[in-house]
C-alpha positions in Angstrom: 133.8 100.9 113.3 132.5 98.1 115.4 132.6 94.4 113.6 128.8 94.7 113.6 128.6 98.1 111.5 131.6 96.7 109.7 129.2 94.0 108.2 126.1 96.1 107.8 128.4 98.6 105.7 129.7 95.5 103.7 126.7 95.1 102.9 125.3 98.2 102.1 127.9 99.0 100.0 128.5 95.9 98.0 125.3 96.0 95.3 127.2 99.6 94.3 130.6 98.1 94.1 129.4 95.1 92.0 127.6 97.5 90.0 130.3 99.7 89.0 132.4 97.2 88.4 130.0 95.5 86.0 129.5 99.0 84.6 133.4 99.3 84.0 133.8 96.0 82.3 130.8 96.6 80.0 132.6 100.0 78.8 135.8 98.2 78.5 134.3 95.6 76.4 132.2 97.5 74.0 134.4 100.4 74.0 135.6 99.8 70.6 131.9 99.7 69.1 131.1 102.6 70.8 131.3 106.2 68.7 133.1 109.0 70.0 129.8 111.0 70.6 126.8 109.2 72.4 123.2 109.3 72.7 122.7 110.2 75.9 119.6 111.7 76.8 116.3 110.2 75.8 112.6 112.1 75.8 109.7 110.5 76.8 109.2 107.9 73.8 112.8 107.0 74.0 114.0 109.3 71.0 117.2 110.3 71.5 117.4 114.0 72.1 121.0 115.0 73.6 124.0 113.4 72.6 127.9 114.1 74.9 131.2 113.1 73.9 132.4 109.4 75.1 135.0 111.3 77.4 132.6 113.2 79.1 130.2 110.6 79.1 132.2 108.5 81.1 133.6 111.3 83.9 129.7 112.2 84.4 128.7 108.8 85.1 131.8 106.7 86.7 131.4 108.4 89.5 127.3 108.1 90.4 127.4 104.6 92.0 130.5 105.1 93.9 129.2 108.5 95.4 125.8 107.2 96.2 127.1 103.9 97.5 128.8 106.0 99.9 125.7 108.2 100.8 124.1 104.8 101.6 126.6 103.4 103.6 126.6 106.4 105.9 122.7 106.2 106.3 122.8 102.3 107.1 125.9 103.0 109.7 125.3 106.6 111.2 121.4 106.9 110.4 118.2 106.0 112.6 117.4 102.9 111.2 116.5 100.4 113.8 114.8 96.7 112.7 112.9 96.3 110.0 113.4 99.5 108.6 117.5 98.8 108.8 116.7 95.6 106.4 114.3 97.8 104.3 117.0 100.7 103.7 119.9 97.7 102.9 117.7 96.1 99.9 116.6 99.7 98.5 120.1 99.8 98.2 120.2 96.8 96.7 117.2 97.6 94.2 118.6 101.2 93.5 122.1 99.5 92.3 120.3 97.3 90.0 118.3 99.8 88.6 120.6 102.3 87.9 123.6 99.8 86.2 120.7 98.4 84.2 119.8 101.7 82.5 123.2 102.5 82.0 124.2 99.6 80.6 121.3 99.8 77.9 122.8 102.7 77.4 125.8 101.6 76.0 123.9 99.1 74.2 121.5 101.3 71.7 125.0 103.0 71.1 126.3 100.1 69.8 128.3 100.7 66.1 126.7 103.8 65.7 128.6 106.3 63.5 129.6 108.9 65.7 125.7 108.8 67.6 124.4 110.7 64.6 121.9 107.3 64.1 122.3 106.2 67.4 119.2 103.4 67.8 116.4 104.6 70.3 116.0 103.8 74.3 113.0 101.0 74.0 110.7 101.9 77.0 111.3 97.9 77.8 114.3 98.4 79.5 113.1 100.4 81.9 110.4 97.4 83.1 113.0 95.1 82.8 115.4 97.4 84.8 112.4 97.7 87.5 112.4 93.5 87.4 115.6 93.7 88.2 115.7 96.0 91.1 112.7 93.9 92.8 114.9 90.8 92.4 118.3 92.5 93.8 116.1 93.9 96.9 114.7 90.8 97.3 118.4 89.2 97.9 119.4 92.6 99.7 116.5 91.7 102.3 117.6 88.2 102.7 121.3 89.1 102.9 120.3 91.9 105.6 118.8 89.0 108.1 122.8 88.0 108.2 123.6 91.0 110.4 121.7 92.0 113.1 120.0 95.3 112.8 120.9 98.1 115.6 118.0 98.6 117.9 115.9 101.1 119.1 117.7 103.0 122.1 114.5 105.1 122.6 112.4 101.6 123.0 113.9 100.3 126.4 111.2 101.2 128.5 108.1 99.0 128.8 104.7 100.3 128.6 104.2 100.3 132.4 107.8 102.1 132.9 106.5 105.4 131.1 105.3 108.3 132.9 101.7 109.2 133.3 99.5 111.6 134.6 97.5 111.0 138.5 93.9 111.4 137.4 90.9 110.2 140.4 88.2 108.1 139.2 85.7 110.0 136.7 88.5 112.8 136.5 88.3 114.4 132.7 91.8 115.5 131.7 93.0 117.2 128.0 95.7 118.6 127.0 96.8 120.5 124.2 99.7 122.6 122.0 100.2 124.1 119.0 104.3 124.0 118.0 105.6 125.7 114.2 108.5 126.7 112.8 109.5 130.3 111.3 111.2 129.1 108.3 108.5 126.8 106.5 105.8 129.7 106.1 109.0 131.9 104.7 109.1 129.4 102.4 105.4 129.3 101.7 105.9 132.6 100.8 108.9 132.2 98.1 107.4 129.1 96.2 103.9 131.7 95.9 105.9 134.2 94.5 107.9 132.1 92.3 104.9 130.4 90.9 102.9 133.9 90.9 105.8 135.3 88.6 106.5 132.1 86.2 102.5 131.8 86.0 102.3 135.6 84.6 105.2 136.1 83.1 106.0 132.6 81.1 102.9 130.0 82.1 100.5 128.9 84.5 101.4 125.2 83.5 104.7 125.7 85.6 103.2 127.7 87.9 100.4 126.5 89.4 102.4 122.9 90.7 104.4 126.1 93.3 101.3 127.3 94.0 100.2 123.9 94.9 103.1 122.6 96.8 103.6 126.0 98.5 99.9 125.4 99.9 101.0 122.1 101.2 104.1 123.6 103.2 102.2 126.0 104.7 99.1 123.6 105.4 101.9 122.0 106.9 104.1 124.3 108.5 102.2 124.2 112.3 101.2 121.0 114.3 97.9 121.9 116.7 97.9 118.3 119.2 95.4 117.3 121.4 95.5 114.6 123.7 91.9 113.4 125.1 89.2 110.6 125.2 89.5 110.2 121.7 93.4 109.7 121.8 96.3 111.4 120.0 95.0 114.4 117.3 97.2 116.5 115.1 96.3 118.7 112.3 97.7 121.6 110.4 97.5 125.1 109.9 93.7 124.2 108.7 91.4 122.0 110.6 91.9 119.7 107.7 93.4 117.4 106.5 93.9 116.0 110.2 95.0 112.4 111.9 93.8 110.5 114.6 95.3 108.2 116.4 92.4 106.6 118.8 93.7 105.5 122.4 92.2 101.6 121.9 95.3 101.3 118.7 97.5 102.7 121.0 100.3 100.4 123.3 102.1 103.4 125.2 103.3 106.9 124.3 106.6 108.5 124.8 108.6 111.9 125.5 111.5 112.0 123.1 113.4 114.4 120.5 113.4 113.6 116.9 116.0 115.0 114.0 113.6 115.8 111.0 116.1 114.9 108.3 117.8 112.1 109.9 114.8 109.9 111.1 112.1 111.3 109.1 114.1 112.9 105.8 112.6 116.2 105.9 109.6 118.0 107.2 105.7 117.6 107.0 103.7 114.4 107.3 106.3 112.1 106.7 106.1 108.1 106.1 108.8 106.2 106.5 109.4 102.3 107.3 107.9 101.8 110.4 106.6 105.0 111.3 104.7 108.3 110.1 105.0 111.6 111.7 103.5 115.1 111.4 107.5 116.8 111.8 107.4 120.5 111.6 110.9 120.9 113.5 113.9 118.8 115.1 113.0 118.5 118.7 110.7 117.0 121.3 107.9 115.1 120.3 105.3 113.0 121.2 105.9 109.2 119.9 102.9 107.2 120.2 103.6 103.2 119.8 100.9 102.0 118.0 99.8 97.9 118.4 102.0 96.1 116.0 104.7 98.0 116.8 104.4 101.5 114.4 105.1 104.5 115.3 103.4 108.0 115.1 105.7 111.0 115.7 104.7 114.8 116.1 107.5 117.3 117.0 105.7 120.0 119.9 106.5 121.4 123.1 106.3 120.6 126.3 105.6 117.0 124.4 106.5 115.1 128.1 102.7 116.0 130.1 101.0 115.0 126.5 103.0 111.4 126.6 102.4 111.1 130.0 98.5 112.1 129.7 98.0 109.9 126.9 99.5 106.8 128.7 97.2 107.5 131.4 94.1 107.5 129.0 95.3 104.4 127.1 95.5 102.3 131.2 92.0 103.8 131.6 90.7 102.6 128.2 92.3 98.8 128.6 90.3 98.8 132.1 87.3 100.3 130.5 87.2 102.8 132.8 
């Protein structure tokens, strides 16, 4: 591991380590005042509706912060997060660690001096407000500390707009490009959701089945990407004509063709929003990536992305020249 990555890993792990130590010390200090059975589950009003013995509580909650911290370190060091997105990821880790530790600590506090958890106090909902405040404060600290180590540079942003591929067009010549790309398993997943939702709705209650049907519709809608590059800019729609995303030529700085990893870069499939980028992602693979003015990127996975990106660069140049 390089020195820079060691610094990034340390900043990513630090909030989870500190939160774990705080929780451990708090448990050891309060252990003699805790019942053998702890109130461990609360309903939406904060009233107790579940108990667990003290040993089980420790075994279940103790690994939460270390495991989550390890995953966060892997994302910071090995994930494809660059520039501002990298700093936001570190700050987010600090926020998550602070929120979880406060909630876990508050759960111990409400169990103090309760005989075997039978009359344990409720979990006041103001604890969630305080936990959110702690998360905001810790997140701010994380963002400040993230400035101490240089964020990794995006290896895909090396070309200047002038170096990117273009398609030669004569003056007055009109050109357009369109492709449709999909993945077989997204429609299959939508069908499974439809079957499950219909079964739950018919056999149990539509209160459970209807949300699955709605999710299935969204998955099906974003299972295919129809991409068009023309004088209007970059236009993307799903299986249906609506909803659609359009990035006008005047808002585009340049375009690239490159491979994207759906999970590592966008956290999944469909219409994705991440720090510094959005995307219409139906699979991992080649994509048109349009860099907007201001630095934010929009990506769409599609075949023959090199041709689409080259034509988009040509049309962007024409729009700037006013031709």
